[in-house]
Every structure is written in structure tokens, then in C-alpha cells.
C-alpha positions in Angstrom: -15.9 -37.9 3.1 -17.8 -38.3 -0.3 -16.6 -41.0 -2.4 -15.4 -41.0 -5.7 -18.6 -42.5 -7.3 -20.8 -39.8 -5.5 -18.6 -37.1 -7.0 -18.9 -38.4 -10.4 -22.7 -38.5 -10.2 -22.8 -34.9 -8.8 -20.8 -33.5 -11.9 -22.0 -35.9 -14.6 -25.4 -33.9 -15.3 -23.2 -30.8 -16.1 -21.2 -32.7 -18.8 -24.3 -34.2 -20.3 -25.9 -30.8 -20.9 -23.0 -29.9 -23.5 -25.3 -30.6 -26.3 -27.3 -27.6 -27.5 -31.1 -27.0 -26.7 -33.4 -27.5 -29.6 -36.6 -25.9 -28.0 -36.7 -23.7 -31.2 -39.4 -21.3 -29.7 -37.2 -20.5 -26.6 -34.0 -20.2 -28.9 -36.1 -17.7 -31.0 -37.2 -15.8 -27.9 -33.5 -15.6 -26.7 -32.4 -14.4 -30.3 -35.0 -11.6 -30.0 -33.4 -10.5 -26.7 -30.0 -10.8 -27.7 -30.3 -8.8 -31.0 -33.1 -6.4 -29.8 -32.3 -2.7 -29.0 -32.6 -3.1 -25.1 -29.7 -5.8 -24.9 -26.0 -4.7 -25.4 -23.5 -7.5 -24.6 -21.1 -4.8 -24.0 -22.6 -3.8 -20.8 -22.4 -6.0 -17.6 -25.8 -6.9 -15.7 -26.2 -5.7 -12.1 -27.1 -2.0 -12.6 -25.4 0.4 -10.3 -23.9 -2.4 -8.0 -21.2 -5.1 -8.9 -22.5 -8.3 -10.7 -21.7 -11.3 -8.6 -19.9 -14.0 -10.2 -19.7 -17.5 -8.4 -17.0 -19.8 -9.3 -16.5 -23.7 -9.1 -14.2 -26.2 -10.4 -13.4 -29.9 -10.6 -9.7 -30.8 -11.2 -9.7 -34.0 -13.4 -6.2 -34.7 -13.3 -2.4 -33.5 -13.1 -1.0 -33.4 -16.6 2.6 -32.7 -16.0 4.7 -31.8 -12.8 7.8 -29.8 -13.6 10.1 -29.3 -10.6 12.9 -27.5 -12.4 10.7 -24.8 -13.6 8.3 -24.7 -10.6 5.0 -25.3 -12.6 2.3 -27.9 -12.9 -0.1 -28.5 -16.0 -3.8 -29.6 -15.1 -7.0 -30.3 -16.5 -10.3 -29.3 -15.0 -13.8 -28.2 -15.4 -14.2 -24.5 -14.6 -17.7 -23.1 -14.1 -18.9 -19.5 -13.5 -22.4 -18.5 -12.5 -24.2 -15.0 -12.6 -27.5 -13.7 -13.3 -28.3 -11.3 -16.3 -32.0 -10.3 -15.8 -32.2 -9.1 -19.2 -31.9 -12.9 -20.5 -35.2 -13.9 -18.7 -36.7 -16.7 -21.0 -39.7 -19.2 -20.8 -37.7 -22.4 -20.8 -33.9 -23.4 -19.9 -31.7 -23.4 -23.0 -28.2 -24.8 -23.5 -26.0 -23.3 -26.0 -22.6 -24.4 -27.5 -20.8 -21.0 -27.2 -20.9 -17.9 -25.0 -20.9 -15.7 -28.1 -23.5 -12.8 -28.4 -24.0 -12.5 -24.5 -22.2 -10.5 -21.7 -19.7 -12.8 -19.7 -17.0 -12.1 -17.3 -13.5 -11.6 -18.5 -12.1 -14.1 -16.1 -8.4 -15.2 -16.3 -6.0 -17.1 -14.1 -3.3 -14.8 -12.6 -0.6 -17.4 -12.4 -1.1 -19.0 -15.8 1.9 -19.6 -17.8 2.2 -19.9 -21.7 1.7 -23.2 -23.3 0.5 -24.5 -26.7 -3.2 -23.7 -27.5 -5.5 -26.7 -26.3 -9.1 -26.9 -27.6 -11.6 -26.1 -24.9 -14.9 -27.8 -24.8 -17.8 -25.4 -23.4 -21.4 -25.1 -23.1 -23.8 -22.1 -21.6 -27.0 -22.9 -19.8 -29.5 -20.0 -19.2 -32.3 -20.6 -16.9 -35.8 -18.8 -17.2 -34.7 -16.5 -14.4 -31.6 -15.3 -16.2 -29.2 -17.2 -14.3 -26.3 -18.3 -16.5 -23.9 -21.2 -16.2 -20.8 -21.0 -18.2 -18.7 -24.3 -18.2 -15.5 -25.1 -19.8 -12.9 -27.9 -19.8 -9.6 -26.3 -19.8 -6.1 -27.4 -19.5 -3.7 -24.7 -17.9 -0.1 -24.5 -16.8 0.4 -22.8 -13.5 3.3 -21.0 -11.8 4.1 -22.6 -8.2 5.8 -20.5 -5.8 7.4 -22.3 -4.2 6.8 -25.9 -5.6 8.9 -27.5 -2.9 6.4 -26.6 -0.3 3.8 -28.8 -2.7 1.5 -25.6 -2.8 0.5 -24.2 -6.0 -1.8 -21.3 -6.8 -5.0 -21.1 -9.0 -6.4 -17.6 -8.7 -8.9 -16.4 -10.7 -9.6 -12.6 -11.3 -11.2 -10.2 -13.9 -8.7 -8.7 -16.5 -10.6 -5.4 -17.0 -13.5 -5.1 -14.3 -12.4 -3.8 -10.7 -14.4 -5.1 -7.6 -16.8 -2.3 -8.1 -17.8 -4.0 -11.3 -17.4 -7.7 -10.5 -17.6 -9.4 -7.2 -16.2 -12.9 -7.3 -17.6 -15.5 -4.9 -17.1 -19.2 -4.2 -20.0 -21.3 -5.4 -22.0 -23.4 -2.7 -19.3 -23.0 0.1 -15.5 -23.6 0.3 -16.0 -27.5 0.6 -18.2 -28.1 -2.3 -17.0 -25.5 -4.8 -13.7 -26.6 -6.0 -13.1 -30.4 -5.9 -10.6 -32.9 -7.5 -10.6 -36.5 -8.6 -9.0 -38.6 -6.0 -6.2 -41.0 -6.4 -4.8 -39.6 -9.8 -1.1 -39.8 -9.5 1.3 -38.0 -12.0 5.0 -38.6 -11.8 4.5 -39.4 -8.2 2.6 -36.6 -7.2 -1.0 -36.4 -6.2 -3.4 -33.5 -5.2 -4.5 -33.9 -1.6 -6.3 -30.9 -0.8 -7.8 -27.7 -2.3 -8.1 -24.7 -0.2 -10.3 -21.7 -1.9 -11.0 -18.3 -0.5 -11.9 -15.1 -1.6 -9.6 -12.1 -1.4 -9.0 -8.5 -3.0 -5.9 -7.6 -4.8 -5.0 -3.8 -5.0 -2.8 -3.0 -8.0 -2.0 0.3 -9.8 -5.1 0.0 -12.0 -7.5 -0.6 -9.0 -8.8 -3.1 -6.5 -9.7 -6.4 -7.9 -11.9 -9.2 -6.7 -10.3 -12.6 -6.7 -11.1 -16.3 -6.1 -7.8 -17.8 -4.8 -7.3 -21.7 -4.6 -4.3 -23.4 -2.9 -3.5 -26.6 -4.6 -1.7 -28.9 -2.0 0.3 -31.6 -3.6 2.0 -34.7 -1.9 4.8 -36.9 -3.4 4.4 -40.6 -3.0 7.4 -42.8 -3.3 7.0 -46.3 -4.6 
């Protein structure tokens, strides 16, 4: 079992990189690529095959548990990884936002409407063209049924089918999605996350999806 201090150390470097890179030469190099004729942000990387997008996340805490409406609200770090070979550069750069480069249109299938919350984000691009897109998000999720203390966090592309985007779990099922331990909200606490990859067939096609079961346990004082 990894203790809380080790978990925080594992995730701390990703948080500290939220400031932009000031390597001007590499930023100019990236600008030349993005604004050049050979790069089109409307076109996904990957060529003829699907681009692989690996997902991971860290749930910071439950914000609210609503038993009457079968929903929870949570705050988490959500990270997406993919490689865009068109973005090969000399050194690693970190940006404040994702605008200007292609990125997956990932959404949460069982998300419910809530007042908009400002989302912090950063983008890290490695010399190989590997992109890390990290966001701190607060989401309200539909739970069916909440009486079994299991809610669903499932990520899917809104417009790209499995022929274009293949979602995977980053670094294996036990490391990819984690949660801060011992965070109790209204007598409830997350006890386990169970991520897996699935496909969903809809009228518009077959979509790749990462599905995370969130197991919640009630604690009585």
C-alpha cells in the first residue's frame, strides 16, 4: 500500500510545472511549427491508424454527496497523454493552455450540469512530441444507483470514433487513477477506484472509453 506522503510526492512535480516555460528559442521553434504550413490543428496525429490517448487522474476530494438526486461532486487532476510527431522540438516546454495544437475532445459521459468552475491547466510538450495535458477540474457526476455506493466516471471522445482515438489507461490499472485517502464528506469516503477500457456502440459509431468505478463507503460517527 502506498502511503499518502508518497502519493503526494508522485503528483507534486506535475503540479509545479504549471508555470510556462521561458526557453524563448524553443518557444519560437514551437511557434514556427504551429503556424507553419505543415501543421494543421484540425487534423489529429496518428496517420491512418487511431491516435492513442492515455488517461490518468487523482481525485483530491468529494465536494458534495446528494443522495436524493443520486449524484456526487468531486475535484480531481485529470491528465491526458498522446504523441504528436509534428511537435518534435529541441527541449521540453510547458504552456499555460492548449490553444493552437490538436487535442482530444474528451468529455465525461455521466457528467451533470453545474455552475461553471474555473479550471486550471497546463500543457507539457517533450522533444519526442509527447504531449501531457493536465487540468484541475470539478465535476458533478450521475450515480446509478448511489445506494450501492458506486458511481461512474467515464471518459470518451465526443466526435471521434474508435477508428480515430483509442483511449488507454496510463501506466496500468493500479497506478493510473488514484485518490487522496481519508477525505470524508458528509460521512462518505472513497474507498476504491476500478478503471478499465471498454467500447461503446451508439447510433453514430463505436467509441473507445475509459470507465472508472468509484466505490464510496458511508461511515457513521
